[in-house]
TIKE-573549 format. One line per 3 residues: their letters; for each residue x, z, y of C-alpha. Coordinates in steps of 0.5 Angstrom, whole numbers, padded with zeros to 4 digits. Layout:
// residues N
a> X Z Y  ...
This chain:
// residues 181
xxx> 0134 -0033 0083  0127 -0031 0082  0125 -0037 0079
xxx> 0131 -0037 0074  0129 -0030 0070  0122 -0033 0069
xxx> 0125 -0039 0066  0130 -0035 0063  0123 -0031 0060
xxx> 0120 -0036 0057  0126 -0039 0053  0127 -0033 0051
xxx> 0120 -0031 0049  0119 -0039 0046  0125 -0036 0041
xxx> 0124 -0029 0040  0116 -0033 0037  0120 -0037 0032
xxx> 0126 -0033 0031  0120 -0027 0028  0116 -0033 0025
xxx> 0121 -0034 0021  0121 -0027 0019  0117 -0028 0017
xxx> 0117 -0033 0013  0124 -0031 0009  0125 -0024 0013
xxx> 0132 -0020 0013  0134 -0024 0010  0140 -0025 0016
xxx> 0142 -0019 0015  0146 -0019 0009  0151 -0024 0013
xxx> 0157 -0021 0015  0159 -0022 0024  0164 -0028 0021
xxx> 0159 -0031 0018  0154 -0032 0025  0159 -0034 0027
xxx> 0162 -0039 0023  0154 -0041 0024  0154 -0041 0031
xxx> 0160 -0045 0029  0156 -0051 0025  0150 -0051 0032
xxx> 0154 -0053 0038  0160 -0057 0033  0153 -0061 0031
xxx> 0151 -0062 0038  0158 -0063 0041  0158 -0069 0035
xxx> 0151 -0071 0038  0153 -0071 0045  0159 -0076 0043
xxx> 0156 -0081 0040  0149 -0086 0040  0148 -0084 0032
xxx> 0144 -0078 0030  0143 -0078 0024  0139 -0071 0022
xxx> 0132 -0070 0025  0134 -0064 0031  0135 -0064 0037
xxx> 0139 -0061 0041  0134 -0057 0044  0132 -0055 0036
xxx> 0141 -0054 0038  0141 -0048 0042  0134 -0044 0041
xxx> 0139 -0044 0033  0144 -0041 0037  0141 -0036 0041
xxx> 0138 -0034 0034  0143 -0034 0032  0147 -0030 0038
xxx> 0143 -0024 0037  0143 -0023 0031  0150 -0024 0031
xxx> 0149 -0017 0036  0144 -0014 0031  0149 -0014 0027
xxx> 0155 -0010 0030  0149 -0006 0032  0147 -0005 0025
xxx> 0151 -0006 0020  0151 -0012 0015  0146 -0009 0010
xxx> 0144 -0011 0003  0137 -0006 0004  0132 -0012 0006
xxx> 0126 -0007 0005  0127 -0006 0015  0122 -0007 0020
xxx> 0120 -0013 0022  0118 -0010 0027  0123 -0005 0029
xxx> 0128 -0012 0029  0124 -0016 0033  0125 -0009 0038
xxx> 0132 -0010 0038  0132 -0018 0038  0127 -0016 0044
xxx> 0134 -0010 0047  0139 -0016 0047  0134 -0021 0050
xxx> 0133 -0016 0055  0139 -0014 0055  0143 -0021 0057
xxx> 0138 -0022 0063  0141 -0017 0065  0149 -0020 0065
xxx> 0146 -0026 0067  0143 -0024 0072  0150 -0020 0074
xxx> 0154 -0026 0073  0150 -0030 0076  0149 -0026 0083
xxx> 0157 -0027 0084  0158 -0034 0080  0151 -0038 0086
xxx> 0147 -0040 0079  0154 -0045 0079  0151 -0048 0073
xxx> 0145 -0052 0076  0151 -0055 0078  0154 -0056 0072
xxx> 0152 -0062 0066  0150 -0059 0058  0156 -0063 0055
xxx> 0159 -0058 0059  0156 -0052 0059  0156 -0055 0051
xxx> 0163 -0054 0051  0164 -0047 0053  0159 -0045 0049
xxx> 0164 -0049 0044  0170 -0046 0046  0167 -0039 0045
xxx> 0165 -0040 0039  0173 -0041 0039  0175 -0034 0041
xxx> 0170 -0031 0038  0174 -0034 0031  0180 -0031 0034
xxx> 0179 -0025 0035  0175 -0023 0028  0182 -0028 0025
xxx> 0184 -0021 0030  0181 -0017 0025  0176 -0016 0032
xxx> 0183 -0012 0036  0185 -0016 0042  0189 -0015 0049
xxx> 0186 -0016 0054  0181 -0019 0053  0173 -0017 0052
xxx> 0169 -0016 0045  0164 -0019 0041  0159 -0018 0044
xxx> 0162 -0019 0050  0162 -0027 0047  0156 -0027 0044
xxx> 0152 -0025 0051  0156 -0029 0054  0154 -0036 0047
xxx> 0146 -0034 0049  0146 -0034 0056  0150 -0041 0056
xxx> 0145 -0044 0050  0139 -0040 0056  0142 -0044 0061
xxx> 0142 -0052 0057  0136 -0051 0054  0133 -0049 0062
xxx> 0136 -0054 0064  0132 -0059 0059  0126 -0057 0060
xxx> 0128 -0060 0066  0129 -0065 0064  0124 -0068 0061
x> 0118 -0065 0065
């Protein structure tokens, strides 16, 4: 699992780099988004990836890898929004936001390490398309929980689903990097 932890950190570093660059370009404009809007952004990304995986035709120049990076970053944005709440004040300190990004990325890594221990890194034997389907299922579950005003009877809450989507997207990025190596 040591290798997985290192691969996870490498993937997150790339996602963090893009997030930081977009923060410089756009600031924290995403802070106005409700969690349900972020969920819908993840839905758009994973639905597009699924469509491309089932089709031979691609009309927009965005790779699967870029889509999975977006899912990682939107998942962390959602976790930040759940933690801080939305705001119309966009004058937040970018360093504070980047620290929150790193905090949630570390929480995701800790969760991944625990689950990888218990599940024996089963994801390594899975197809990228199957992991994509799991992300799709998680986003649909998240939408249902949001439609239920966050109330669940026996299920995990929103944050657990965002962490799972984040980790599944990282797994896909690791597998894509292995494929291209």
